[in-house]
N, C-alpha and C positions, 0 to 999 in steps of 0.2 A: 435245456436243463435235464438233469436226471430226476427220475421220480423220487419223491420224498413225502414223508408223512409228518404233519404238524398236529399239535394239540391245541384246541380252543376250549378251555374249561376241561370237561371230562371227555370231550368228543375228539376222536381221531379223524383227521381229514387228509386223504391221500391226494396229493398234488401231482397230476399226470404230466403237465406241460405248462410252460409260461405263455400268457397271451399279451403281456405288456403291463404298463403302469398307468394308473389313473392319477387324479389330483392328489389323493390322500392314501392310496394303497396300490397294491399289485394284484393283477387278475391272472388266474390259473384255470386250467381245465381240471375238473374233479368228477367223481361219480356219486350221484344220489340215488339210492335204490339200484335200478338197472339202467338208469339214464345218465348220459354225459351232460354236465352242466358247467357253467362258468361260476367261479367264486372270486369275489373281490376281498382280499384280506387287508384289513386296516388295523395297524398296530398303533395303539394310543398310549403315549408315555404319560407318566403321572400328572405332570403339571397342566397338560392340555385337556385331559378327559377325552371324550369322544369327539374328534375334530370334525367328523363328517355327520354330525347329528342332523342337519338340515337335508343332506343327501339321503340318509336313511328314511327320514320322514317323507320326502318327495317319492322315493322309489317304493314305499310301502303303500302309498295312497293313489298313485297315478293310474289312470284307467283309460289308456289309449293304445291302439295297435302300433303306433309309430314311436313309442317311448318304451324303454327297457324297464320293466317293473321287477322288484324284488320278489322272488318266489319263497324266500325265507331269510330270516336273520338269525345268526349264531352269535351268541355273546360269551365272551371268555370268562364266565363266572360259574356255569354249570353246563350240563349236557342238553338243556332244553333247546329245541329249534322252534321258533315261532313263525307264523306265516300269516298272510292277510285274513285267513279264516280262524286264526287263534281266538279262543274265547276265554279271556282272563277270568270271567266269573266262574267257569267250570274248572279252571286249572289254576286256582289261587295258590301262589307260592309266597312264602315269607320273604320279605325284602332283606332283613338283617338276621344274623350276620352274614357277610359275604367274604369269601376268601379270594384275594387276587391271584392271578396266575404267577406273578413274580413281583418283587418289590418295584422294579422299574416299569414293567408292563402291566399297568393296572387293569386295563380292559382291551381285549382284542375282539374285533367284530368281523364276522364273515357275512357278506351279502351273497346269497345264491341267486344266480340269474340264468335265464335261457342261454344256451350256447350258440353263438352266431356262426355263420359259414365263413365270413371274412369281415373286413371293415372297408369303408369307402376309400381310405388312403390306398389300399392295395388294389381295389376294383378299378379306380380311375384310369390306371395305366394299362389295363387289359384291352387288347385290340378288338376282342369280341363284345365289348361293352358298347353297344350301339346307341345312336343318338336317341332313339325313342325310349330306351331303358334309362338313359341318363336323365331325361326329363321326368320319367316316372319316379325315379329315385329322388329328384329334386322336389317333386310334389309330395312324396312321403315326408321328407324333411320339413317341408312347409306345414304339413298337417300336424306333425308333432310339435313344431315351434308354436303354431297357432294355439294348441291346447295349453301349452305352458304359459303363454301370455294371457290367454283367456282366464286361467286360474291364478293369475297375479304373480307369475314367476319370470325372471329373466334367467336364461340358462347360464350365460356368462363365459362359456368356453366352447363355442360351436367351432368345430373343425373336422376334417375327414376322418381323423383317427377316432373321434367320438360319435361317429355314425356307423352302427353295426348293420351288416347285410345278412339277412336270413333267406335261405332258399337259393335257387340257381336259375339261370337263364331268364325266361319270361315270367318266372314265379318269384323273382327276387322282391323283398320288401325291406325298406330301411327303417331302423329304429334308433333314435337318439339316446345316448348313454352318458355317464359321468356327470352327475349333478353336484360334484364336490364343492364348486364355488358358486352355485346358483344362489339367487337372491330373491327375497319376497318384496315385491314393490309396495310402496306407500304413495297413494295418489299418483300412480303412473310412473314412479321413479324410485330409486334407492340410493341414498348417499352411502358410500363405503370407502373408507380412507385408503384402501390398498388398491394398486393397479392390477386388475384382473384380466383374464383372457390371454390365451397364448399369443405371443407378440406378433406372429405372422397374420393373425386374424383379429387383431386389436384395433378398434376404431380410432381415428386420428384425435378425436377430442379427449379420449382416455390417455393416449400417448402424450398429449399436451396438458396433462395434469387435472383434467376435469374428473371429478370422482362421483358425479351424479349419473348413475347407470340407468338406462331406460331400455324399452324394447328395441329402439334404434341401434343400441349397442349390438344386439343380436343380428339385426338386419345387415349391418356392415359385414359381420362375420359370414352371413349367408351369401352376400355378394361376392366375397373372396372365394367361397366354396363353389359357387356357380361358375365362376371364371375358371377355376381349377378343373371342374368337371368337363366344361365345354372345350377346354384347350387340351384335354387328354393328360392332364397332370403336369403341364408345363410349369417349370419353376418360376415363381413370381419374386420371391425374396431370397437373394443369394446369401445373405448374412442375417443372423438373429440378433446382432448388435442393435440396441434400441435406436441410437442415432442414425444407423444405416437404414433401418427399417423406415424410420420417419423420412429420410431422404428419398428412399425408393417410392414411398406413397406419394410424395410430392412430385417426383419425376414422372411417375406413371399415371397417376390419377387426378392431377390438377386439371383445371378446366382446359387449359391449352394443349394438354397431351392425351387425355383419356381416350378420345376417339381413335387416335393412332394406335394406342396401346391395345384397345379391344379389337380393333381390325386386325392387328397382327396376331394376337393370341387366339382369335376365332377364325383364322385363315382357312381352316379345313372344314368349316361348317357351311351347310347349305345357305346360299345368299339371302333367301327370304327369312329363314330361321336366324341367320346371323344378324340381320338388321334389327329384328325385333328383340333379340337377346342383348344387343348392345344398348338399345334404349333402356331396357329393364335394368341391367347391371349398372349403367350410369346413374340411374335413380338410387339404386341401393348403395352405391359408393359415393354419394354426395357428401362433401365435407361438412355440411350443415345437417346435424342429426334430425332437426325438425322437418327437413324436407324429404327425408327417406320415406318410402312407402311403408305402410303396415303389412303384416303377413296377409291379411284379407285382400288388400289391394294387389299384392303380388300374385296371389292365387287366382284372381280374376283376369290376369293377363291372358291374351289370346294364345300364348304359348302353352298354356295348361288346360285349354278348353276341352281337349279330348278326355283328360283325366277328371276334370271338374264335372263333366257330363256323367261320368261313371260313379262319381262320388255320392254316397248316400248317408254319409255321417251327419247326424244332427248334433252339434256340439253342446247344445243346451241339454241334451239327453245323455248321449254317450260321454260327453265332456265333463260330466260332474265327477269331482275326485272322490275316492273312497276315503273313509276315515271320519264319517259323520258320527259323533258320539251321541247316543240317545240316553237321556236322563228320564227316569220314570220311577214310580213307587210301586211296590217296595224295591229297594236296591241295596246291595250290601255296602257298608255294614247296616244291617237292619236296625241296629240300635246305635245311635250316634253318641259317642262319649264326650264328656266335656273337655277332655285333653285335646281333642281335635280343634276346639275353639281357641284354647290357649296357643296351640301351634299356629293357627291362623293369625292370631294377634301378634305372635312373634314374627310371622312373615311380613305383616304390615309395617311393624317397627323397623324391621331389617330393610324393607324396600324403601322406607323413607330416608335411609342413609345412602341410598344409591341413586345414580342418574339413570332412570328408566322411564319409559312411556306407560300410559295407562294400558295399552294393549299388552305390553310385557307383563304387567302385574296380573291382568286377567288370565293370560295364558298360564302364569305361575300358579295362580289360584286354582285354575282347572287341573293342572298337573298334580297339584297337592291333593285335591279332592279325589281324583282318580286313583292316585297312589294309595290313599287310605281305603278307598272303596274296593279296590281290586286285590291288594296285597297285605296290608298291615292288620294285625290283630292286636291293637293297643288298648290300654285301659287307663283309667285316671290315676293309676299308681305312678306318681311322678318320679319316685326313686327308680322305678323300673323302666319307664318309657319316655320320660321327658326328653332325653338326649336323642332318642330315635325320631320323635315327632318333630323336634326342632331341626334335626338333620334332614328330614323329608321336606320341611318347608324351605330350608336354605337350598337344597338340591333342586327343588322346583323352580326357585328364582334363577339358579345357575343355569338351568336348561333353557328357561324362557329367554334369558338374555342372550344366549348362544344362537337361539332361533331368530331373534328379532333385531337386537341392538347391533350398531356398527362397530362394536368393540368386543374384545374377548374378556369374559368375566375372570376374575382371579380367585381361585379356591382358597389361597392363603388369606386374602383380605376377608373373604366370607367367614372363614374360620376364626380369624382375630375379632371381627365384629360380633361373633357369637361367643366370645370369651373362651375360645378354644375348648368348648365342650365336646367338639368332634374335630377330627383332623382333615386337612385338605384331601387326603386320599379317601377318607370316608365318603366325601361328596362324590368323588369319581366312581367309586364302587356302587353307590346307590344309583347314580346316573345309568350305569351299565345295566343294572337290574331293571330299572324303569323302561329302558329301551326294549328289553326282552319282555317285560310284563305287558307293555302296550302293543306288542306286535310291530314295533317300529314307528307307529303313528303317535307323534308327539303333539301336533297342533290340531285340535278338533275344529275342523273348519266351520262348523255351525256356531262357533263362539261369537264370530262377527259375520254378518251377512249383507250389510250395505256399506256404502263408501265411507260414511262418517261414523258408523258404529253406534249412533245414538239409540236407535230402537232396540238393537241387540244388547247393548249395555244395560238398558233398563230392564229388558226381558231377562237377561242372565242374572242380574241381581235379585229380581223379584220372583222368578219362577224355577230356575234351573237348580240342580244339585239338591234335590229336596231332602236327601238323607240327613244333611246337616244344616242346610238353608242359611249358610253364612252370608252369602253375597248380599242379600237384601238389606243387610244392616247399614250399608252405605246409602245415605239419603240422596239418591240421584234426582228426585223430583225437585228438591231444594237446590240442588247444584244446577239443574237446567234453568230454573228461574233466575239464578244469579248470572248464569252465562248469558241469558237473553238481555239482561240489563247492561252487561259489560261485553260489548261486541268485539273488544280486542282479545277476548279469550274464546276462541272457537271451540265448540263442543265436538270433539272427535277423539278417536282412540290413540292419536299420535301426540297429544299433549303430554307434558311431563306428569308423572304420578304425584310428585311432591306438590304440584299445582292443583291436581285433582283432589287429593286426600285432604288438603287444607280447607276445602269447602264442605266437608262431610260432617255428619253427626259423630261418626266413629272417631274422627280426629279429636273432637272435644273430649271424648272418653279417654283417649291416650294422653292428652295434655293435662287434663284436669281430674281424671279419675284413677281409681285403684283397680288394677286388672283383676285382682282377687275378688272384687265386688262387681264390676260391670260385665266381665266375661260370664260368670254364672247366671247373671240376670238375663243376658242375651241367649244363653243356652237354654235356660228354663222356658223362656218365651217361645223359642223355636220348637222345642219339644212339644209344647202345647199346640202350636200351629200345625205341626206335622201329624199329630194324633187326631186331628179333626177330620 
């Protein structure tokens, strides 16, 4: 491609050459300061908002040498570049009003990344890519995948093109990229109604209409990648047609044929390494996902012993993701206005009309609180600020649904449920602003810290977000007692919010009370608690 310059907000970005396409955008070479970088340009049409919200969140928080991390996020609403070190408290920007770049292109996002030497797809076919380096790169991929699984993610599209190579010869390192269709697991799996993963690396259970994605989904993809690497890039699937891919999988990898297939594809590999590799790949390509090995089990295979002996990473230390949000007093806004409480009440009422989980509501409440704390300067002047605070609450729900739920939220529906006091495009513009304001980190990972979320739910409601102290108004203690009596209602963050809120004190206020009476009472009580 010829050099060209594009504009994201008020910032001009010179694109020097094209590197290819990811799930949601195109990747180019650009210059930041005096350094060459890669930039992924994601154009978001009005009705979708930011399609890659989870990808931005993951890339802004990951902290591992074998995963590509965002070095900055550019949002198409102004010239500000945020980075993982961005301090929103010191750089408060008003959220509204925001001018979109064009009527159709509501928000353009640029993700700045380190520039790789090449990718695995190109490296595989190089004759000087020796067997020792092939296993070293495999081990790098395993380490990156282990981190993702450890932090509760499924990559969802592992393939050679999504493995970038940095350095040359014996100094090469692999980093996994493109998290555009990654998923956050719930109790070890994630239901998602769409068929994900590039078809040549898609597990047979997904091809056969199972929509429960697990870490085993990634393991199948890794098995195909390992086979491609050890065969020197030999073609496995001659056709990308779904029915033909399924037929090829059955022909090559069924119980009666997989040994012959692997012997043929690995014919050029040392006999001892070949035998061990066949045993490992057979396990990774088991048609039963429950029988595939975990990343940990693969890394303990004797094939990787040399690299494992050199490995000094402690995943419980290095593996912790960035993005822990710290709540403390005093914290902006130093004075909490009653309009924030009315906005929260509005968000609860809106959430009751939607099919969402408790986790989704908690995340929405957290986004709402951070938006107010970091960027808004609102007062109890309802004529001036009610539309803004309601819009912030609705946008917080919109973003939380996109992060967690297996369906896409509808901005038009949210606007209608809000009596059209703001437009669908307003939601998308505020979403773009919050992505910028938060430095790309949407999900504060300390919001939930154990498998069922109970302890953290109680702690969040009772202790966090002290500036407004809204969370503690939901009577979790009573809800826990009721949950113990009714064993059919498990207490965890994955239950429906409508089921959760019905057991709370706050719900009684909504059903039987007047918001102009109970909201000021809650606000005044919290103000007294905060001042103590």
